[in-house]
Every structure is written in C-alpha cells, then in structure tokens.
C-alpha positions in Angstrom: 40.2 35.6 78.2 42.4 36.5 81.0 41.9 39.5 83.4 45.2 41.0 84.2 45.6 42.7 87.3 47.0 46.2 87.3 50.6 46.5 88.2 51.2 47.0 91.7 52.9 50.5 92.1 56.3 50.2 93.6 57.1 52.3 96.4 59.4 55.4 96.0 63.1 54.9 97.3 63.5 56.3 100.8 65.5 59.4 99.4 62.6 60.3 97.2 60.3 60.1 100.2 61.8 63.1 102.2 63.6 66.3 101.7 67.3 66.5 102.4 66.3 68.6 105.3 64.1 65.9 106.7 66.7 63.3 106.6 68.5 62.0 109.9 72.4 62.1 109.8 73.0 58.4 108.7 70.5 59.1 105.6 72.3 62.4 104.9 75.7 60.9 104.9 74.6 57.9 102.8 73.4 60.3 99.9 77.1 61.0 99.3 78.6 58.8 96.4 82.1 59.4 97.5 83.0 60.8 94.0 85.4 63.4 95.7 84.7 66.0 93.1 84.0 68.4 96.1 87.8 67.7 97.3 88.8 69.4 94.1 90.2 72.8 94.2 87.6 75.2 92.7 88.3 78.7 91.6 85.5 81.4 91.3 85.8 84.2 88.6 85.5 87.5 90.5 83.6 89.0 87.7 80.8 86.7 86.9 80.9 84.1 89.7 81.8 81.3 87.5 83.2 78.3 89.3 85.9 76.5 87.6 87.0 73.1 88.6 90.9 72.1 89.0 92.4 68.8 89.0 94.0 69.8 92.3 92.6 68.0 95.3 92.7 68.4 98.9 95.7 66.9 100.8 93.3 65.2 102.9 91.6 63.2 100.3 92.3 59.4 100.1 93.1 58.7 96.4 92.3 55.0 96.5 89.0 55.3 98.3 87.8 58.8 97.6 87.3 59.4 101.6 88.7 62.0 103.6 91.6 60.9 105.6 90.3 63.0 108.6 86.5 63.5 108.1 85.7 64.4 111.7 88.6 67.3 111.6 88.4 68.2 108.0 86.9 71.8 108.7 89.7 72.6 111.4 92.4 71.4 109.2 91.1 72.8 105.9 89.2 76.1 106.7 88.0 76.2 103.3 86.5 72.8 103.3 82.5 73.2 102.6 80.7 71.1 105.1 77.4 70.6 103.5 74.6 70.5 105.7 70.6 70.9 105.2 71.1 74.4 106.5 73.6 75.4 103.7 72.1 73.9 100.6 72.3 77.4 98.9 76.0 76.6 98.6 75.4 73.7 96.2 76.3 75.8 93.2 79.9 74.9 94.3 79.1 71.2 93.6 79.4 69.3 90.4 76.1 68.8 88.5 76.5 64.9 89.5 76.4 65.7 93.1 73.7 63.6 94.7 72.8 66.4 97.2 72.5 68.9 94.2 70.4 66.4 92.1 67.9 65.6 95.0 67.7 69.4 96.2 66.9 70.0 92.3 64.2 67.5 92.2 66.5 65.1 89.9 67.0 61.5 89.9 70.1 59.8 91.4 72.4 58.5 88.4 72.3 54.7 87.8 75.7 54.4 89.0 75.2 55.9 92.5 75.2 53.1 95.0 71.8 53.8 96.5 70.5 52.7 92.9 73.1 50.2 91.7 73.4 48.5 95.2 77.5 48.7 94.7 79.6 51.3 96.2 82.3 50.5 93.5 80.0 51.4 90.3 81.0 55.1 90.6 84.6 54.3 90.1 83.9 51.6 87.3 82.0 54.3 85.4 84.9 56.9 86.0 82.6 59.4 87.8 84.9 59.7 90.7 88.3 61.6 91.0 90.3 58.2 91.4 93.4 58.5 89.2 92.4 62.0 88.0 94.1 64.4 90.3 97.2 66.0 92.1 97.6 66.8 95.6 97.4 70.5 96.4 100.9 70.2 98.2 102.4 69.2 94.9 101.1 72.1 93.1 101.9 75.9 93.8 98.8 78.0 94.2 99.6 80.4 91.6 99.7 77.4 89.1 96.0 76.2 90.1 94.7 78.5 87.1 96.8 76.2 84.8 95.0 73.0 86.2 91.2 74.1 85.3 89.5 71.0 84.0 86.0 70.3 82.5 85.6 66.5 83.4 84.2 67.1 86.9 81.4 69.0 85.4 80.1 66.4 82.9 77.2 64.3 84.2 76.6 60.7 82.9 73.3 59.3 84.2 
C-alpha cells in the first residue's frame, strides 16, 4: 500500500492576494489586458443610464497594438478619457464585463486569455477579445452618426 501525500496547495496568483487598491503602480498597470474596449465611444441613455458601446474608437488608439498613442497626455488630449485608479472604481460600470479591473473588483477570475493567466500578451488578440480590426476612428464618423454605430460584441465575455 502506498501512502499518498496530500497535494501541496498552490499559491494564489499575486493579483488574488491583494485588492486593486493595494496594488502598486506597476501591478495596477499590468492588470490591463490591452483589449482597448475602454477606448470605444460609449453612449449613455439619459432615461435609464444604460451604457451602449459603439465601434467608434478614440483617435489616440493604436489599432495594431491596442495601446494609446499618447498615454501620458491622454487626459489632456481627450478630456472624456476615463483614467481608472483605485479611487474611482465606482466608474467601472462603464467598462466592459471582460475588463480585468472590473472582474477583479467584482471578485471574479481573470479569463484564460488574459496575459497574466496565459503568459502571452497576444492571446487576447488571438481569442478575438480585443478591438483589433473591429473599429473605426472617431475622426472618420460624425458625432451625430455614433448612435448608428452601436454594437454588442464588446459586451460578450469569453472566459
């Protein structure tokens, strides 16, 4: 008869060991999966506060990397840019259900395609969870036409 040793418990990943508010700047920034869904123009229904996503993106979005072309100055250049911090996590309702900050804030797991889970920053793009190839720049669409550009794909969550 062979005695089996109990399985050694696996340590929790660092992002499960602390709250978002406890993270340092480098940890905080690494949570972002660079889906760029937050860079899509969102419309809010004034009557019921429903948030609608469009396929119209901020002109500062780099469409090949899903990074901001001027991250350091984005809030000055785009006054409506939502700069998430541990102090404004209440505004996460604007973020898509797949947003890593929102998931962690809600006590949920990161999806399998998130780079901290997969170890690969490109997995999000391979799994078609980013905006690459799915948007038009705001400069190319008249503001009065944004309502015609409402889409649901940013709200679909694939774990």
